[in-house]
ZAGU-802381 format. One record per atom (N, C-alpha, C): x, y, z; residue in three letters; residue number from 1. Coordinates in steps of 0.1 Angstrom, whole numbers, plus 5000, padded with zeros to 4 digits. Example, Ala and Ser with C-alpha at 12.3 -4.5 7.8 and 13.67 -1.06 7.14 Angstrom:
// ZAGU-802381
+------+------+------+--------+-----+
!   px !   py !   pz ! residu ! num !
+------+------+------+--------+-----+
! 5132 ! 4943 ! 5078 !    ALA !   1 !
! 5123 ! 4955 ! 5078 !    ALA !   1 !
! 5132 ! 4967 ! 5078 !    ALA !   1 !
! 5128 ! 4978 ! 5071 !    SER !   2 !
! 5137 ! 4989 ! 5071 !    SER !   2 !
! 5129 ! 5000 ! 5079 !    SER !   2 !
+------+------+------+--------+-----+
***
This chain:
// ZAGU-802381
+------+------+------+--------+-----+
!   px !   py !   pz ! residu ! num !
+------+------+------+--------+-----+
! 5007 ! 4990 ! 5003 !    MET !   1 !
! 5002 ! 5005 ! 5002 !    MET !   1 !
! 5006 ! 5013 ! 5002 !    MET !   1 !
! 5007 ! 5025 ! 4993 !    VAL !   2 !
! 5016 ! 5034 ! 4992 !    VAL !   2 !
! 5005 ! 5047 ! 4995 !    VAL !   2 !
! 5014 ! 5053 ! 5008 !    MET !   3 !
! 5009 ! 5065 ! 5010 !    MET !   3 !
! 5012 ! 5075 ! 5006 !    MET !   3 !
! 5002 ! 5082 ! 5008 !    PHE !   4 !
! 5003 ! 5098 ! 4998 !    PHE !   4 !
! 5002 ! 5108 ! 5005 !    PHE !   4 !
! 5016 ! 5113 ! 5007 !    ILE !   5 !
! 5021 ! 5125 ! 5013 !    ILE !   5 !
! 5021 ! 5141 ! 5010 !    ILE !   5 !
! 5012 ! 5146 ! 5013 !    PRO !   6 !
! 5014 ! 5154 ! 5002 !    PRO !   6 !
! 5018 ! 5167 ! 5006 !    PRO !   6 !
! 5022 ! 5179 ! 4996 !    LYS !   7 !
! 5028 ! 5186 ! 4993 !    LYS !   7 !
! 5027 ! 5197 ! 5006 !    LYS !   7 !
! 5039 ! 5207 ! 5007 !    ARG !   8 !
! 5035 ! 5213 ! 5017 !    ARG !   8 !
! 5044 ! 5230 ! 5014 !    ARG !   8 !
! 5034 ! 5244 ! 5011 !    TYR !   9 !
! 5042 ! 5250 ! 5010 !    TYR !   9 !
! 5054 ! 5255 ! 5013 !    TYR !   9 !
! 5055 ! 5259 ! 5003 !    GLY !  10 !
! 5074 ! 5259 ! 4992 !    GLY !  10 !
! 5079 ! 5246 ! 4989 !    GLY !  10 !
! 5074 ! 5234 ! 4990 !    GLU !  11 !
! 5083 ! 5224 ! 4988 !    GLU !  11 !
! 5085 ! 5221 ! 4975 !    GLU !  11 !
! 5076 ! 5225 ! 4968 !    SER !  12 !
! 5071 ! 5222 ! 4953 !    SER !  12 !
! 5084 ! 5230 ! 4942 !    SER !  12 !
! 5088 ! 5242 ! 4944 !    GLY !  13 !
! 5097 ! 5248 ! 4936 !    GLY !  13 !
! 5113 ! 5248 ! 4937 !    GLY !  13 !
! 5110 ! 5240 ! 4945 !    ASN !  14 !
! 5130 ! 5242 ! 4952 !    ASN !  14 !
! 5135 ! 5227 ! 4940 !    ASN !  14 !
! 5145 ! 5230 ! 4939 !    GLU !  15 !
! 5157 ! 5225 ! 4925 !    GLU !  15 !
! 5172 ! 5217 ! 4936 !    GLU !  15 !
! 5173 ! 5208 ! 4938 !    GLY !  16 !
! 5182 ! 5203 ! 4941 !    GLY !  16 !
! 5192 ! 5204 ! 4934 !    GLY !  16 !
! 5214 ! 5205 ! 4936 !    CYS !  17 !
! 5221 ! 5200 ! 4932 !    CYS !  17 !
! 5224 ! 5192 ! 4927 !    CYS !  17 !
! 5229 ! 5189 ! 4915 !    PRO !  18 !
! 5229 ! 5173 ! 4910 !    PRO !  18 !
! 5242 ! 5168 ! 4918 !    PRO !  18 !
! 5251 ! 5173 ! 4919 !    PHE !  19 !
! 5265 ! 5170 ! 4925 !    PHE !  19 !
! 5262 ! 5165 ! 4938 !    PHE !  19 !
! 5255 ! 5168 ! 4947 !    CYS !  20 !
! 5253 ! 5166 ! 4962 !    CYS !  20 !
! 5240 ! 5167 ! 4968 !    CYS !  20 !
! 5229 ! 5170 ! 4961 !    GLY !  21 !
! 5213 ! 5168 ! 4965 !    GLY !  21 !
! 5212 ! 5181 ! 4975 !    GLY !  21 !
! 5221 ! 5192 ! 4977 !    LYS !  22 !
! 5215 ! 5200 ! 4985 !    LYS !  22 !
! 5208 ! 5211 ! 4982 !    LYS !  22 !
! 5197 ! 5215 ! 4982 !    GLN !  23 !
! 5190 ! 5230 ! 4974 !    GLN !  23 !
! 5199 ! 5236 ! 4967 !    GLN !  23 !
! 5195 ! 5240 ! 4957 !    ALA !  24 !
! 5205 ! 5246 ! 4946 !    ALA !  24 !
! 5204 ! 5269 ! 4946 !    ALA !  24 !
! 5214 ! 5274 ! 4951 !    THR !  25 !
! 5207 ! 5288 ! 4956 !    THR !  25 !
! 5218 ! 5296 ! 4940 !    THR !  25 !
! 5224 ! 5292 ! 4933 !    SER !  26 !
! 5231 ! 5298 ! 4922 !    SER !  26 !
! 5234 ! 5294 ! 4910 !    SER !  26 !
! 5236 ! 5292 ! 4901 !    ARG !  27 !
! 5239 ! 5285 ! 4885 !    ARG !  27 !
! 5250 ! 5288 ! 4884 !    ARG !  27 !
! 5262 ! 5276 ! 4878 !    ASN !  28 !
! 5268 ! 5272 ! 4873 !    ASN !  28 !
! 5273 ! 5279 ! 4861 !    ASN !  28 !
! 5289 ! 5278 ! 4852 !    ALA !  29 !
! 5290 ! 5280 ! 4839 !    ALA !  29 !
! 5279 ! 5276 ! 4831 !    ALA !  29 !
! 5272 ! 5267 ! 4832 !    GLN !  30 !
! 5263 ! 5257 ! 4825 !    GLN !  30 !
! 5252 ! 5258 ! 4820 !    GLN !  30 !
! 5248 ! 5276 ! 4832 !    ASP !  31 !
! 5233 ! 5279 ! 4839 !    ASP !  31 !
! 5228 ! 5266 ! 4844 !    ASP !  31 !
! 5229 ! 5256 ! 4850 !    ILE !  32 !
! 5226 ! 5249 ! 4853 !    ILE !  32 !
! 5227 ! 5249 ! 4871 !    ILE !  32 !
! 5212 ! 5248 ! 4880 !    PRO !  33 !
! 5208 ! 5251 ! 4895 !    PRO !  33 !
! 5216 ! 5242 ! 4903 !    PRO !  33 !
! 5230 ! 5248 ! 4909 !    VAL !  34 !
! 5237 ! 5240 ! 4916 !    VAL !  34 !
! 5240 ! 5251 ! 4938 !    VAL !  34 !
! 5245 ! 5239 ! 4943 !    CYS !  35 !
! 5246 ! 5245 ! 4958 !    CYS !  35 !
! 5258 ! 5258 ! 4953 !    CYS !  35 !
! 5257 ! 5261 ! 4964 !    LYS !  36 !
! 5266 ! 5275 ! 4966 !    LYS !  36 !
! 5287 ! 5269 ! 4965 !    LYS !  36 !
! 5282 ! 5257 ! 4973 !    ALA !  37 !
! 5300 ! 5250 ! 4971 !    ALA !  37 !
! 5304 ! 5242 ! 4956 !    ALA !  37 !
! 5294 ! 5243 ! 4948 !    HIS !  38 !
! 5289 ! 5234 ! 4933 !    HIS !  38 !
! 5293 ! 5248 ! 4921 !    HIS !  38 !
! 5298 ! 5260 ! 4926 !    THR !  39 !
! 5293 ! 5265 ! 4917 !    THR !  39 !
! 5308 ! 5272 ! 4903 !    THR !  39 !
! 5314 ! 5265 ! 4905 !    GLU !  40 !
! 5326 ! 5265 ! 4898 !    GLU !  40 !
! 5324 ! 5251 ! 4892 !    GLU !  40 !
! 5317 ! 5246 ! 4896 !    ALA !  41 !
! 5319 ! 5223 ! 4888 !    ALA !  41 !
! 5312 ! 5226 ! 4876 !    ALA !  41 !
! 5314 ! 5218 ! 4868 !    ILE !  42 !
! 5307 ! 5217 ! 4857 !    ILE !  42 !
! 5303 ! 5203 ! 4853 !    ILE !  42 !
! 5293 ! 5199 ! 4845 !    LEU !  43 !
! 5287 ! 5190 ! 4844 !    LEU !  43 !
! 5290 ! 5181 ! 4838 !    LEU !  43 !
! 5293 ! 5165 ! 4838 !    ASN !  44 !
! 5300 ! 5156 ! 4824 !    ASN !  44 !
! 5286 ! 5156 ! 4814 !    ASN !  44 !
! 5296 ! 5148 ! 4803 !    GLU !  45 !
! 5283 ! 5152 ! 4790 !    GLU !  45 !
! 5273 ! 5137 ! 4794 !    GLU !  45 !
! 5263 ! 5138 ! 4796 !    MET !  46 !
! 5254 ! 5128 ! 4796 !    MET !  46 !
! 5246 ! 5126 ! 4783 !    MET !  46 !
! 5244 ! 5108 ! 4783 !    LYS !  47 !
! 5240 ! 5099 ! 4773 !    LYS !  47 !
! 5220 ! 5099 ! 4778 !    LYS !  47 !
! 5218 ! 5096 ! 4767 !    CYS !  48 !
! 5202 ! 5092 ! 4763 !    CYS !  48 !
! 5201 ! 5077 ! 4765 !    CYS !  48 !
! 5192 ! 5070 ! 4768 !    ILE !  49 !
! 5190 ! 5054 ! 4766 !    ILE !  49 !
! 5190 ! 5054 ! 4752 !    ILE !  49 !
! 5191 ! 5065 ! 4744 !    CYS !  50 !
! 5187 ! 5052 ! 4736 !    CYS !  50 !
! 5210 ! 5053 ! 4724 !    CYS !  50 !
! 5218 ! 5063 ! 4736 !    GLY !  51 !
! 5226 ! 5064 ! 4733 !    GLY !  51 !
! 5233 ! 5077 ! 4726 !    GLY !  51 !
! 5226 ! 5084 ! 4720 !    GLU !  52 !
! 5227 ! 5098 ! 4718 !    GLU !  52 !
! 5234 ! 5107 ! 4733 !    GLU !  52 !
! 5241 ! 5119 ! 4727 !    TYR !  53 !
! 5247 ! 5131 ! 4737 !    TYR !  53 !
! 5234 ! 5143 ! 4739 !    TYR !  53 !
! 5230 ! 5142 ! 4754 !    LEU !  54 !
! 5222 ! 5150 ! 4755 !    LEU !  54 !
! 5228 ! 5164 ! 4750 !    LEU !  54 !
! 5214 ! 5175 ! 4752 !    GLU !  55 !
! 5216 ! 5191 ! 4756 !    GLU !  55 !
! 5214 ! 5194 ! 4767 !    GLU !  55 !
! 5217 ! 5200 ! 4777 !    ASN !  56 !
! 5210 ! 5205 ! 4786 !    ASN !  56 !
! 5202 ! 5219 ! 4784 !    ASN !  56 !
! 5190 ! 5219 ! 4788 !    CYS !  57 !
! 5183 ! 5231 ! 4783 !    CYS !  57 !
! 5177 ! 5235 ! 4802 !    CYS !  57 !
! 5171 ! 5254 ! 4799 !    ILE !  58 !
! 5159 ! 5255 ! 4810 !    ILE !  58 !
! 5149 ! 5258 ! 4812 !    ILE !  58 !
! 5138 ! 5254 ! 4812 !    GLY !  59 !
! 5125 ! 5258 ! 4809 !    GLY !  59 !
! 5122 ! 5263 ! 4824 !    GLY !  59 !
! 5106 ! 5271 ! 4819 !    LYS !  60 !
! 5094 ! 5274 ! 4828 !    LYS !  60 !
! 5097 ! 5263 ! 4837 !    LYS !  60 !
! 5100 ! 5252 ! 4840 !    TRP !  61 !
! 5100 ! 5241 ! 4854 !    TRP !  61 !
! 5112 ! 5243 ! 4859 !    TRP !  61 !
! 5123 ! 5244 ! 4850 !    GLY !  62 !
! 5135 ! 5238 ! 4854 !    GLY !  62 !
! 5144 ! 5230 ! 4846 !    GLY !  62 !
! 5155 ! 5225 ! 4849 !    LEU !  63 !
! 5164 ! 5221 ! 4841 !    LEU !  63 !
! 5157 ! 5209 ! 4838 !    LEU !  63 !
! 5161 ! 5204 ! 4824 !    TYR !  64 !
! 5156 ! 5195 ! 4816 !    TYR !  64 !
! 5167 ! 5192 ! 4798 !    TYR !  64 !
! 5166 ! 5177 ! 4800 !    PHE !  65 !
! 5178 ! 5177 ! 4786 !    PHE !  65 !
! 5171 ! 5170 ! 4771 !    PHE !  65 !
! 5175 ! 5173 ! 4760 !    ARG !  66 !
! 5168 ! 5173 ! 4752 !    ARG !  66 !
! 5180 ! 5167 ! 4743 !    ARG !  66 !
! 5173 ! 5155 ! 4735 !    CYS !  67 !
! 5176 ! 5146 ! 4729 !    CYS !  67 !
! 5172 ! 5143 ! 4717 !    CYS !  67 !
! 5184 ! 5143 ! 4702 !    GLN !  68 !
! 5183 ! 5143 ! 4691 !    GLN !  68 !
! 5169 ! 5131 ! 4686 !    GLN !  68 !
! 5173 ! 5118 ! 4694 !    LYS !  69 !
! 5161 ! 5109 ! 4685 !    LYS !  69 !
! 5145 ! 5112 ! 4697 !    LYS !  69 !
! 5147 ! 5111 ! 4708 !    CYS !  70 !
! 5135 ! 5109 ! 4717 !    CYS !  70 !
! 5129 ! 5120 ! 4721 !    CYS !  70 !
! 5134 ! 5136 ! 4716 !    GLY !  71 !
! 5129 ! 5147 ! 4724 !    GLY !  71 !
! 5133 ! 5149 ! 4738 !    GLY !  71 !
! 5124 ! 5160 ! 4744 !    ASN !  72 !
! 5129 ! 5163 ! 4757 !    ASN !  72 !
! 5128 ! 5154 ! 4764 !    ASN !  72 !
! 5139 ! 5146 ! 4779 !    VAL !  73 !
! 5137 ! 5135 ! 4786 !    VAL !  73 !
! 5143 ! 5145 ! 4800 !    VAL !  73 !
! 5135 ! 5137 ! 4810 !    ASN !  74 !
! 5138 ! 5146 ! 4825 !    ASN !  74 !
! 5150 ! 5147 ! 4830 !    ASN !  74 !
! 5149 ! 5155 ! 4838 !    LYS !  75 !
! 5162 ! 5152 ! 4847 !    LYS !  75 !
! 5168 ! 5140 ! 4854 !    LYS !  75 !
! 5154 ! 5140 ! 4859 !    LYS !  76 !
! 5156 ! 5124 ! 4871 !    LYS !  76 !
! 5158 ! 5110 ! 4865 !    LYS !  76 !
! 5154 ! 5116 ! 4848 !    LYS !  77 !
! 5159 ! 5100 ! 4848 !    LYS !  77 !
! 5168 ! 5100 ! 4842 !    LYS !  77 !
! 5179 ! 5108 ! 4832 !    VAL !  78 !
! 5188 ! 5115 ! 4830 !    VAL !  78 !
! 5196 ! 5114 ! 4839 !    VAL !  78 !
! 5197 ! 5115 ! 4853 !    PHE !  79 !
! 5205 ! 5113 ! 4866 !    PHE !  79 !
! 5203 ! 5099 ! 4870 !    PHE !  79 !
! 5194 ! 5091 ! 4872 !    GLU !  80 !
! 5198 ! 5079 ! 4870 !    GLU !  80 !
! 5203 ! 5070 ! 4864 !    GLU !  80 !
! 5203 ! 5072 ! 4854 !    ILE !  81 !
! 5214 ! 5067 ! 4840 !    ILE !  81 !
! 5225 ! 5069 ! 4841 !    ILE !  81 !
! 5229 ! 5083 ! 4838 !    ASN !  82 !
! 5245 ! 5084 ! 4840 !    ASN !  82 !
! 5249 ! 5085 ! 4854 !    ASN !  82 !
! 5267 ! 5091 ! 4856 !    GLN !  83 !
! 5268 ! 5090 ! 4866 !    GLN !  83 !
! 5269 ! 5107 ! 4861 !    GLN !  83 !
! 5269 ! 5110 ! 4875 !    VAL !  84 !
! 5270 ! 5132 ! 4880 !    VAL !  84 !
! 5282 ! 5133 ! 4880 !    VAL !  84 !
! 5292 ! 5134 ! 4871 !    LYS !  85 !
! 5310 ! 5140 ! 4876 !    LYS !  85 !
! 5311 ! 5157 ! 4875 !    LYS !  85 !
! 5323 ! 5161 ! 4886 !    ASP !  86 !
! 5325 ! 5170 ! 4882 !    ASP !  86 !
! 5335 ! 5172 ! 4874 !    ASP !  86 !
! 5340 ! 5175 ! 4858 !    VAL !  87 !
! 5347 ! 5180 ! 4849 !    VAL !  87 !
! 5355 ! 5187 ! 4851 !    VAL !  87 !
! 5355 ! 5197 ! 4860 !    SER !  88 !
! 5362 ! 5211 ! 4862 !    SER !  88 !
! 5376 ! 5209 ! 4864 !    SER !  88 !
! 5374 ! 5197 ! 4880 !    LYS !  89 !
! 5390 ! 5195 ! 4887 !    LYS !  89 !
! 5393 ! 5184 ! 4875 !    LYS !  89 !
! 5391 ! 5175 ! 4873 !    MET !  90 !
! 5400 ! 5163 ! 4866 !    MET !  90 !
! 5418 ! 5165 ! 4859 !    MET !  90 !
! 5422 ! 5160 ! 4862 !    ASP !  91 !
! 5431 ! 5163 ! 4863 !    ASP !  91 !
! 5440 ! 5148 ! 4851 !    ASP !  91 !
! 5445 ! 5156 ! 4835 !    PHE !  92 !
! 5451 ! 5149 ! 4825 !    PHE !  92 !
! 5462 ! 5144 ! 4830 !    PHE !  92 !
! 5468 ! 5133 ! 4820 !    ASP !  93 !
! 5476 ! 5130 ! 4820 !    ASP !  93 !
! 5488 ! 5145 ! 4813 !    ASP !  93 !
! 5502 ! 5148 ! 4819 !    LYS !  94 !
! 5506 ! 5154 ! 4817 !    LYS !  94 !
! 5511 ! 5152 ! 4798 !    LYS !  94 !
! 5518 ! 5137 ! 4793 !    GLU !  95 !
! 5516 ! 5132 ! 4776 !    GLU !  95 !
! 5506 ! 5139 ! 4768 !    GLU !  95 !
! 5500 ! 5136 ! 4775 !    SER !  96 !
! 5487 ! 5139 ! 4770 !    SER !  96 !
! 5483 ! 5153 ! 4767 !    SER !  96 !
! 5484 ! 5163 ! 4775 !    LYS !  97 !
! 5486 ! 5176 ! 4770 !    LYS !  97 !
! 5494 ! 5182 ! 4762 !    LYS !  97 !
! 5508 ! 5177 ! 4764 !    LYS !  98 !
! 5515 ! 5180 ! 4753 !    LYS !  98 !
! 5519 ! 5177 ! 4742 !    LYS !  98 !
! 5508 ! 5164 ! 4736 !    GLU !  99 !
! 5504 ! 5163 ! 4722 !    GLU !  99 !
! 5492 ! 5170 ! 4722 !    GLU !  99 !
! 5491 ! 5177 ! 4728 !    VAL ! 100 !
! 5481 ! 5186 ! 4723 !    VAL ! 100 !
! 5484 ! 5201 ! 4722 !    VAL ! 100 !
! 5487 ! 5205 ! 4728 !    TYR ! 101 !
! 5497 ! 5213 ! 4725 !    TYR ! 101 !
! 5505 ! 5215 ! 4709 !    TYR ! 101 !
! 5512 ! 5205 ! 4710 !    GLU ! 102 !
! 5522 ! 5204 ! 4698 !    GLU ! 102 !
! 5510 ! 5203 ! 4687 !    GLU ! 102 !
! 5503 ! 5200 ! 4688 !    LYS ! 103 !
! 5491 ! 5194 ! 4677 !    LYS ! 103 !
! 5484 ! 5211 ! 4672 !    LYS ! 103 !
! 5484 ! 5213 ! 4680 !    LYS ! 104 !
! 5477 ! 5229 ! 4678 !    LYS ! 104 !
! 5484 ! 5237 ! 4666 !    LYS ! 104 !
! 5498 ! 5243 ! 4673 !    PRO ! 105 !
! 5505 ! 5250 ! 4660 !    PRO ! 105 !
! 5506 ! 5245 ! 4645 !    PRO ! 105 !
! 5508 ! 5233 ! 4647 !    GLU ! 106 !
! 5508 ! 5230 ! 4632 !    GLU ! 106 !
! 5494 ! 5225 ! 4624 !    GLU ! 106 !
! 5484 ! 5229 ! 4632 !    ALA ! 107 !
! 5469 ! 5232 ! 4627 !    ALA ! 107 !
! 5469 ! 5243 ! 4621 !    ALA ! 107 !
! 5473 ! 5255 ! 4629 !    LYS ! 108 !
! 5472 ! 5266 ! 4629 !    LYS ! 108 !
! 5484 ! 5275 ! 4615 !    LYS ! 108 !
! 5492 ! 5270 ! 4614 !    LYS ! 109 !
! 5502 ! 5271 ! 4605 !    LYS ! 109 !
! 5498 ! 5263 ! 4590 !    LYS ! 109 !
! 5485 ! 5250 ! 4591 !    GLY ! 110 !
! 5483 ! 5247 ! 4577 !    GLY ! 110 !
! 5476 ! 5258 ! 4575 !    GLY ! 110 !
! 5463 ! 5266 ! 4585 !    TYR ! 111 !
! 5448 ! 5271 ! 4580 !    TYR ! 111 !
! 5458 ! 5281 ! 4571 !    TYR ! 111 !
! 5464 ! 5286 ! 4582 !    PHE ! 112 !
! 5471 ! 5306 ! 4576 !    PHE ! 112 !
! 5477 ! 5303 ! 4566 !    PHE ! 112 !
! 5480 ! 5291 ! 4561 !    SER ! 113 !
! 5492 ! 5289 ! 4546 !    SER ! 113 !
! 5478 ! 5290 ! 4533 !    SER ! 113 !
! 5463 ! 5282 ! 4538 !    GLU ! 114 !
! 5460 ! 5284 ! 4529 !    GLU ! 114 !
! 5450 ! 5289 ! 4527 !    GLU ! 114 !
! 5449 ! 5300 ! 4535 !    ILE ! 115 !
! 5445 ! 5315 ! 4536 !    ILE ! 115 !
! 5454 ! 5323 ! 4522 !    ILE ! 115 !
! 5464 ! 5323 ! 4526 !    THR ! 116 !
! 5472 ! 5331 ! 4517 !    THR ! 116 !
! 5472 ! 5325 ! 4502 !    THR ! 116 !
! 5473 ! 5308 ! 4500 !    GLU ! 117 !
! 5472 ! 5310 ! 4490 !    GLU ! 117 !
! 5457 ! 5310 ! 4482 !    GLU ! 117 !
! 5450 ! 5314 ! 4486 !    LYS ! 118 !
! 5432 ! 5315 ! 4482 !    LYS ! 118 !
! 5432 ! 5331 ! 4476 !    LYS ! 118 !
! 5444 ! 5348 ! 4485 !    LYS ! 119 !
! 5446 ! 5353 ! 4481 !    LYS ! 119 !
! 5439 ! 5362 ! 4462 !    LYS ! 119 !
! 5445 ! 5350 ! 4458 !    GLU ! 120 !
! 5444 ! 5355 ! 4445 !    GLU ! 120 !
! 5430 ! 5350 ! 4441 !    GLU ! 120 !
! 5417 ! 5369 ! 4436 !    ARG ! 121 !
! 5407 ! 5364 ! 4430 !    ARG ! 121 !
! 5407 ! 5366 ! 4414 !    ARG ! 121 !
! 5394 ! 5367 ! 4416 !    LYS ! 122 !
! 5386 ! 5367 ! 4398 !    LYS ! 122 !
! 5373 ! 5374 ! 4394 !    LYS ! 122 !
! 5379 ! 5378 ! 4391 !    GLU ! 123 !
! 5365 ! 5395 ! 4384 !    GLU ! 123 !
! 5354 ! 5383 ! 4373 !    GLU ! 123 !
! 5344 ! 5384 ! 4378 !    ILE ! 124 !
! 5331 ! 5373 ! 4372 !    ILE ! 124 !
! 5322 ! 5385 ! 4368 !    ILE ! 124 !
! 5317 ! 5384 ! 4352 !    THR ! 125 !
! 5305 ! 5395 ! 4351 !    THR ! 125 !
! 5302 ! 5385 ! 4344 !    THR ! 125 !
! 5284 ! 5392 ! 4352 !    VAL ! 126 !
! 5273 ! 5379 ! 4352 !    VAL ! 126 !
! 5265 ! 5389 ! 4344 !    VAL ! 126 !
! 5257 ! 5383 ! 4331 !    ASN ! 127 !
! 5247 ! 5389 ! 4323 !    ASN ! 127 !
! 5234 ! 5382 ! 4330 !    ASN ! 127 !
! 5223 ! 5392 ! 4322 !    SER ! 128 !
! 5212 ! 5383 ! 4325 !    SER ! 128 !
! 5202 ! 5380 ! 4316 !    SER ! 128 !
! 5211 ! 5372 ! 4310 !    ASN ! 129 !
! 5209 ! 5362 ! 4297 !    ASN ! 129 !
! 5216 ! 5351 ! 4304 !    ASN ! 129 !
! 5223 ! 5354 ! 4318 !    ASP ! 130 !
! 5231 ! 5338 ! 4317 !    ASP ! 130 !
! 5223 ! 5334 ! 4324 !    ASP ! 130 !
! 5220 ! 5314 ! 4320 !    PRO ! 131 !
! 5208 ! 5309 ! 4325 !    PRO ! 131 !
! 5211 ! 5294 ! 4343 !    PRO ! 131 !
! 5225 ! 5301 ! 4342 !    GLU ! 132 !
! 5228 ! 5296 ! 4354 !    GLU ! 132 !
! 5229 ! 5303 ! 4367 !    GLU ! 132 !
! 5228 ! 5319 ! 4362 !    TRP ! 133 !
! 5223 ! 5328 ! 4377 !    TRP ! 133 !
! 5215 ! 5331 ! 4378 !    TRP ! 133 !
! 5204 ! 5330 ! 4367 !    PHE ! 134 !
! 5193 ! 5337 ! 4374 !    PHE ! 134 !
! 5182 ! 5324 ! 4369 !    PHE ! 134 !
! 5172 ! 5320 ! 4376 !    ASP ! 135 !
! 5161 ! 5313 ! 4370 !    ASP ! 135 !
! 5150 ! 5318 ! 4366 !    ASP ! 135 !
+------+------+------+--------+-----+
***
């Protein structure tokens, strides 16, 4: 037998912090309601039941997630499926950081070299009788 417990005044609009469960009083950089201790925390990537990554959204009734295939998904269901982690304080290996920093300048050099090669422009004259330009 399930016992019905009525809501009390002021309890219906309280949102909890996804990291610790305390009452959310502020928002973090992702605009997610969090407690004062987790204002610098960043929520990890969440996945739907179907395997797609979810986009976090804030609506009239609080935080919810959006899936490309399934549509809108409740935050309670998403937090049950996924493990909530603080990604802002993750320490990555020094070797992987070195590889990332070494690859970035190479990509920029290639990008800028393509721009300098594309500086040559040609002037094209289009007539009103040209069927390719006007339908």
